[in-house]
C-alpha positions as CSV (number, residue, x, y, z in Angstrom):
1,X,-32.6,52.4,156.3
2,X,-32.1,52.5,159.9
3,X,-28.4,53.2,159.5
4,X,-29.2,56.1,157.1
5,X,-31.3,57.5,159.7
6,X,-29.3,57.3,162.0
7,X,-26.2,58.9,160.0
8,X,-28.8,61.6,159.1
9,X,-29.4,62.3,163.0
10,X,-25.8,62.7,163.6
11,X,-24.9,64.8,160.9
12,X,-28.0,67.3,161.9
13,X,-26.6,67.3,165.9
14,X,-22.9,67.9,164.7
15,X,-24.4,71.0,162.6
16,X,-23.9,70.0,158.8
17,X,-26.5,70.5,156.4
18,X,-26.2,70.5,152.8
19,X,-26.3,73.7,150.5
20,X,-28.6,74.5,148.0
21,X,-27.1,75.7,144.9
22,X,-29.7,76.9,142.6
23,X,-28.5,78.0,138.9
24,X,-29.4,79.1,136.0
25,X,-27.4,78.3,132.9
26,X,-24.9,80.2,132.0
27,X,-25.8,83.1,129.2
28,X,-24.0,82.6,125.8
29,X,-20.6,83.3,125.0
30,X,-20.2,87.3,124.6
31,X,-18.5,87.6,121.6
32,X,-21.1,85.2,119.6
33,X,-24.1,87.7,120.6
34,X,-22.7,91.3,120.5
35,X,-20.9,93.1,117.5
36,X,-18.7,95.8,119.3
37,X,-18.9,99.4,117.7
38,X,-15.6,100.7,115.9
39,X,-14.5,104.0,117.3
40,X,-11.7,106.1,116.0
41,X,-9.6,106.0,119.8
42,X,-6.9,103.7,120.4
43,X,-8.1,103.3,123.8
44,X,-11.8,103.1,125.0
45,X,-13.9,101.8,127.8
46,X,-17.9,101.7,128.8
47,X,-18.4,101.0,132.3
48,X,-22.3,100.8,134.2
49,X,-21.7,101.9,137.4
50,X,-24.8,100.5,139.3
51,X,-23.4,97.2,138.3
52,X,-20.1,97.6,138.1
53,X,-19.6,96.2,134.8
54,X,-17.8,97.1,131.7
55,X,-19.7,96.8,128.6
56,X,-17.4,97.5,126.0
57,X,-13.4,97.2,126.1
58,X,-10.5,98.3,123.8
59,X,-7.4,97.8,125.2
60,X,-8.7,99.1,128.8
61,X,-5.9,98.2,131.1
62,X,-3.3,99.3,128.6
63,X,-1.4,102.1,130.4
64,X,-1.8,105.3,129.1
65,X,-0.8,109.3,130.0
66,X,-4.1,110.9,130.9
67,X,-3.4,114.3,130.6
68,X,-6.2,116.9,132.0
69,X,-8.5,114.1,133.0
70,X,-6.0,114.0,136.1
71,X,-7.9,117.4,137.1
72,X,-10.6,115.0,137.8
73,X,-8.5,113.4,140.5
74,X,-7.0,117.2,141.7
75,X,-10.9,117.9,141.9
76,X,-11.6,115.0,144.3
77,X,-9.0,115.2,146.7
78,X,-10.0,119.3,146.9
79,X,-13.4,118.1,147.9
80,X,-11.6,116.2,150.7
81,X,-10.3,119.8,152.1
82,X,-12.8,122.4,150.9
83,X,-15.3,123.0,154.1
84,X,-16.5,126.0,152.7
85,X,-16.9,126.9,148.8
86,X,-18.1,130.2,149.3
87,X,-14.7,130.8,150.8
88,X,-12.3,133.3,149.4
89,X,-8.9,133.1,148.1
90,X,-6.6,135.6,146.8
91,X,-4.8,134.1,143.4
92,X,-1.3,134.0,143.9
93,X,2.2,134.5,141.5
94,X,3.4,130.7,142.7
95,X,0.0,129.6,140.9
96,X,1.2,130.7,137.4
97,X,5.0,129.5,138.1
98,X,6.2,127.9,135.0
99,X,2.7,127.5,132.8
100,X,3.3,129.9,130.1
101,X,6.8,128.3,129.6
102,X,4.8,125.1,129.6
103,X,1.7,125.6,127.5
104,X,-0.1,124.6,129.4
105,X,-4.0,125.8,129.8
106,X,-5.1,128.2,131.8
107,X,-8.5,129.7,133.1
108,X,-6.7,132.8,133.1
109,X,-7.6,134.3,136.7
110,X,-5.1,137.2,137.4
111,X,-2.8,137.5,140.3
112,X,-4.2,138.8,143.1
113,X,-7.5,138.2,142.3
114,X,-10.1,137.3,145.0
115,X,-12.0,134.1,143.8
116,X,-14.0,131.5,145.6
117,X,-13.1,128.1,146.1
118,X,-16.1,126.9,143.3
119,X,-14.4,129.4,141.0
120,X,-11.5,127.4,141.1
121,X,-13.2,124.5,140.6
122,X,-15.0,125.7,137.4
123,X,-11.7,126.9,136.4
124,X,-10.1,123.4,137.1
125,X,-12.9,121.5,135.5
126,X,-14.6,123.6,132.3
127,X,-11.5,125.2,130.7
128,X,-8.8,122.8,132.4
129,X,-6.6,125.7,134.3
130,X,-3.9,125.1,135.2
131,X,-3.4,128.1,137.4
132,X,-6.9,126.5,139.1
133,X,-5.1,123.3,139.7
134,X,-2.0,124.9,141.2
135,X,-3.9,127.1,143.4
136,X,-6.3,124.8,144.9
137,X,-2.8,122.4,145.7
138,X,-0.8,125.7,147.9
139,X,-4.5,126.9,149.4
140,X,-5.9,123.3,150.4
141,X,-2.5,121.0,150.9
142,X,0.1,124.3,151.2
143,X,2.2,122.7,147.9
144,X,1.7,120.9,144.9
145,X,3.7,117.9,145.7
146,X,1.8,117.6,149.3
147,X,-2.0,117.5,146.9
148,X,0.3,114.8,144.7
149,X,0.8,112.8,147.6
150,X,-3.2,112.7,148.6
151,X,-3.9,112.2,144.6
152,X,-1.9,109.0,144.5
153,X,-3.2,108.0,148.3
154,X,-6.7,108.1,147.2
155,X,-6.0,106.1,143.8
156,X,-4.7,103.4,146.3
157,X,-7.8,104.1,148.4
158,X,-9.9,103.1,145.0
159,X,-7.8,100.0,144.4
160,X,-6.2,101.4,141.4
161,X,-3.1,99.5,140.3
162,X,-1.5,101.8,137.7
163,X,-2.9,104.9,138.1
164,X,0.0,107.3,139.4
165,X,0.3,111.1,139.3
166,X,3.3,113.2,139.0
167,X,1.2,116.6,139.0
168,X,-1.9,117.9,139.2
169,X,-2.3,119.4,136.1
170,X,-1.9,116.4,133.7
171,X,1.4,117.8,132.1
172,X,3.2,115.0,130.2
173,X,5.8,112.9,132.8
174,X,6.7,109.5,131.7
175,X,5.9,108.5,135.4
176,X,2.3,110.0,135.4
177,X,0.0,107.4,133.7
178,X,-3.3,105.5,134.1
179,X,-5.6,103.2,132.0
180,X,-9.2,104.4,131.1
181,X,-10.7,101.4,132.7
182,X,-9.0,103.1,136.1
183,X,-9.8,106.6,134.6
184,X,-13.3,105.1,134.5
185,X,-13.2,104.1,138.3
186,X,-11.5,108.0,139.4
187,X,-14.8,109.8,137.4
188,X,-17.1,107.1,138.6
189,X,-15.8,108.3,142.6
190,X,-15.7,112.2,141.3
191,X,-19.7,111.4,140.6
192,X,-20.6,110.6,144.1
193,X,-19.8,114.0,145.1
194,X,-22.3,116.3,144.0
195,X,-21.1,119.5,143.3
196,X,-18.2,117.8,141.1
197,X,-20.9,116.2,138.9
198,X,-22.7,119.5,139.0
199,X,-19.5,121.3,137.6
200,X,-18.5,118.8,135.0
201,X,-22.3,119.0,133.5
202,X,-21.5,123.1,133.3
203,X,-20.5,124.6,130.0
204,X,-20.2,127.7,130.8
205,X,-19.5,129.6,134.0
206,X,-19.6,133.5,134.9
207,X,-17.6,135.3,137.4
208,X,-19.5,138.9,137.1
209,X,-17.2,140.4,139.5
210,X,-14.0,140.0,137.5
211,X,-15.9,140.1,134.0
212,X,-14.5,136.6,133.2
213,X,-16.8,133.4,131.3
214,X,-15.3,130.0,131.8
215,X,-16.2,128.0,129.0
216,X,-15.8,124.2,129.2
217,X,-13.8,122.2,126.5
218,X,-15.9,119.8,126.3
219,X,-18.8,122.1,125.4
220,X,-16.2,124.0,122.7
221,X,-15.8,120.3,120.9
222,X,-19.6,119.9,120.9
223,X,-20.3,123.1,119.4
224,X,-17.6,122.4,116.7
225,X,-18.9,119.0,116.1
226,X,-22.4,120.0,116.4
227,X,-24.0,116.8,117.8
228,X,-27.8,116.6,118.0
229,X,-29.3,114.4,120.8
230,X,-26.2,114.9,122.9
231,X,-25.8,111.6,124.9
232,X,-22.7,113.3,126.8
233,X,-24.1,114.7,130.3
234,X,-20.6,115.7,131.5
235,X,-17.1,115.3,131.6
236,X,-13.6,116.0,131.5
237,X,-11.4,116.2,128.5
238,X,-7.2,116.4,128.3
239,X,-4.8,116.6,125.4
240,X,-1.0,116.5,125.1
241,X,1.1,115.6,122.4
242,X,1.6,112.1,124.1
243,X,-1.4,111.6,125.2
244,X,-3.4,112.5,122.0
245,X,-7.0,113.9,122.9
246,X,-8.8,112.1,125.5
247,X,-12.1,112.2,127.5
248,X,-13.5,110.8,130.3
249,X,-17.4,111.3,130.2
250,X,-20.8,110.2,132.1
251,X,-24.4,109.6,130.5
252,X,-27.2,109.1,133.1
253,X,-29.5,106.8,131.0
254,X,-32.5,105.2,132.1
255,X,-30.6,101.9,132.3
256,X,-28.5,104.0,134.9
257,X,-24.7,105.8,134.9
258,X,-22.4,105.0,132.4
259,X,-18.8,105.7,132.3
260,X,-16.9,106.2,128.8
261,X,-13.2,107.4,128.6
262,X,-11.9,107.6,125.6
263,X,-8.2,108.2,125.2
264,X,-5.5,109.0,122.6
265,X,-7.5,110.3,119.4
266,X,-5.7,111.8,116.7
267,X,-5.1,115.8,117.6
268,X,-5.8,116.8,114.0
269,X,-9.4,115.3,114.8
270,X,-10.0,116.6,117.9
271,X,-13.8,116.8,118.2
272,X,-13.8,112.8,117.0
273,X,-13.1,112.4,120.8
274,X,-16.9,113.9,121.5
275,X,-18.6,111.6,118.4
276,X,-16.6,108.2,119.9
277,X,-18.2,108.8,122.8
278,X,-21.2,109.2,121.4
279,X,-21.2,106.1,119.7
280,X,-20.5,104.2,122.6
281,X,-23.4,105.5,124.2
282,X,-25.7,104.9,121.4
283,X,-24.2,101.6,121.2
284,X,-24.8,100.4,124.7
285,X,-28.2,102.1,124.6
286,X,-29.4,100.0,121.6
287,X,-27.5,96.8,122.9
288,X,-28.1,96.3,126.6
289,X,-31.5,97.0,128.5
290,X,-32.3,96.5,132.3
291,X,-33.9,93.5,133.2
292,X,-35.4,93.3,136.7
293,X,-34.4,89.5,138.6
294,X,-35.9,90.0,142.2
295,X,-38.0,92.4,143.5
296,X,-37.6,93.6,147.0
297,X,-39.3,92.2,149.8
298,X,-40.8,89.2,147.0
299,X,-40.3,86.0,148.8
300,X,-38.8,84.1,145.9
301,X,-38.5,80.7,147.7
302,X,-39.2,79.1,151.2
303,X,-37.1,76.7,153.2
304,X,-38.1,74.4,156.1
305,X,-37.1,75.6,159.6
306,X,-36.5,73.4,162.5
307,X,-37.8,73.8,166.5
308,X,-40.3,76.5,165.8
309,X,-44.1,76.3,164.9
310,X,-43.3,78.3,162.3
311,X,-42.5,75.7,159.7
312,X,-41.1,77.5,156.8
313,X,-38.7,80.9,156.2
314,X,-39.4,82.9,153.3
315,X,-36.2,84.1,151.6
316,X,-36.4,87.6,149.7
317,X,-33.6,90.4,149.0
318,X,-34.2,93.9,150.8
319,X,-33.4,95.9,147.9
320,X,-34.6,95.1,143.7
321,X,-32.1,93.4,141.9
322,X,-31.7,93.9,138.2
323,X,-29.0,93.9,135.8
324,X,-27.9,94.8,132.1
325,X,-27.9,92.3,129.9
326,X,-27.0,92.1,126.2
327,X,-29.5,91.0,123.7
328,X,-30.5,87.8,123.5
329,X,-28.6,87.0,126.5
330,X,-29.3,85.8,129.7
331,X,-27.8,86.6,133.3
332,X,-26.1,83.7,135.2
333,X,-27.6,83.4,138.7
334,X,-26.5,81.7,141.4
335,X,-27.7,81.8,145.5
336,X,-26.5,79.7,148.1
337,X,-29.1,78.6,150.9
338,X,-28.9,76.0,153.1
339,X,-31.7,72.8,153.0
340,X,-33.3,74.0,156.0
341,X,-32.3,76.6,159.1
342,X,-33.1,76.1,162.9
343,X,-34.9,78.6,164.9
344,X,-34.7,81.1,166.3
345,X,-34.5,83.4,163.0
346,X,-34.9,87.3,162.8
347,X,-36.8,88.9,160.6
348,X,-34.2,90.5,158.0
349,X,-31.5,88.0,158.8
350,X,-28.8,87.0,156.5
351,X,-29.8,83.7,155.2
352,X,-27.6,83.4,151.8
353,X,-25.9,85.3,149.3
354,X,-27.3,86.0,145.4
355,X,-24.4,86.3,143.1
356,X,-25.0,87.8,139.3
357,X,-22.7,87.4,136.6
358,X,-23.1,88.9,132.9
359,X,-20.7,87.8,129.9
360,X,-18.5,86.2,132.7
361,X,-18.6,89.4,134.7
362,X,-19.7,89.4,138.5
363,X,-22.7,92.3,138.3
364,X,-23.4,91.9,142.2
365,X,-24.1,89.8,145.2
366,X,-26.5,90.9,147.5
367,X,-27.3,89.3,150.8
368,X,-30.7,86.9,151.0
369,X,-32.5,87.8,154.0
370,X,-35.2,86.4,155.6
371,X,-39.2,87.3,155.2
372,X,-40.8,86.5,158.3
373,X,-39.2,85.7,161.7
374,X,-39.2,82.2,163.6
375,X,-39.1,81.9,167.1
376,X,-37.7,78.8,169.1
377,X,-39.9,76.5,171.2
378,X,-38.5,73.7,173.5
379,X,-41.9,71.8,173.0
380,X,-41.2,72.2,169.2
381,X,-37.8,70.8,169.4
382,X,-38.9,67.9,171.5
383,X,-41.4,67.6,168.9
384,X,-39.3,67.3,166.3
385,X,-37.2,64.4,167.4
386,X,-39.8,62.9,168.4
387,X,-41.6,62.5,165.5
388,X,-38.1,62.4,163.3
389,X,-36.8,59.7,165.7
390,X,-40.4,57.6,166.7
391,X,-38.7,54.0,166.5
392,X,-35.8,55.2,168.8
393,X,-38.5,56.5,171.2
394,X,-41.0,53.4,170.7
395,X,-37.8,51.3,171.2
396,X,-37.1,53.0,174.2
397,X,-40.8,52.6,175.6
398,X,-40.4,48.7,174.7
399,X,-37.4,49.1,177.0
400,X,-39.2,50.6,179.8
401,X,-42.1,48.9,179.9
402,X,-40.3,45.3,179.3
403,X,-38.4,46.3,182.7
404,X,-40.8,47.2,184.7
405,X,-42.7,43.9,183.4
406,X,-39.7,41.7,184.4
407,X,-39.2,43.8,187.6
408,X,-43.2,43.1,188.8
409,X,-42.8,39.0,187.7
410,X,-39.3,38.8,189.5
411,X,-41.2,40.5,193.0
412,X,-44.0,37.8,192.4
413,X,-41.8,35.1,192.2
414,X,-39.7,36.0,195.2
415,X,-43.0,36.1,197.2
């Protein structure tokens, strides 16, 4: 027993501490508990922004042609350069070059017209105007090629593995590719830019001084389909014969923002892209619910502290932790902390890491922090080792007392 205690002392002095891994049993198999909805599209994904998890996947990583969904990235890199949304630009002939021949969709901004950057973004995102895309490239980057370079650089910045752009409009090119999952990442980033999210939510935009009304292609499909209780808040459509009909959309639900990207719907059933997206959002709303696992600032565990008269430190998260889980599922929780900590500890100091998985996907990881501070005390430091290793103190005292007695006896003997 003494040998074990001495070993523990040596390990403690060397700084080794045994990790404390608390786990909840893993959730049941995803396919066994959920029956995914079937949609009329070859490729589809639903992505939850808050927890960064995929809730529906139909060939989500397969290579697709993004068509005019490309213009979401065009808008993103445009916003990187725009300083004043109301600044005036003159529409150039160059912006129209080749568009009629390519049968590209346009916003119909007349050559020579004075328009604002906000007008151009509306023309880009609502009627899917290639003339607006080209003018943004010319005005902000000097050329379409330079803007395409910026779009590909942004794709790398977003850690996209497949996405590559050859133009700003989405006109077909065999090397102009993405996936529905990566388009979801692009739309997620676009929605962090308030001006873009608002514009993609708009169904109609009027430019009075040009007597021009820009209609959203998404809104036109919604009207044709006559959907009630529409769950699509905004988005961007796309179409080429090679890409089929596509839609990247978002839905702000009670459980957080959802992104749905649906691609390659038959061109003869264009409004079906809206119906498919509506089905996916309804499926997610019916199947998933948000569960709060840890409340902000609430201590969920206390751990011993050495070298302080404050004997324990509370552990908490400094933000509420919640995840989306499917019916009859439970998240897997894993938090790594030490069995004990040494003072001093600051309030809010990181003490470990909390990781949550849902259906085998990492939903989030957040730091575990100290809920209270503990001060280092020299006296507490000494007292800790005296209390922990009292038998060594007793032994040392016995040796000292024995030595003193022995010395005194020797002195008396010599006298």
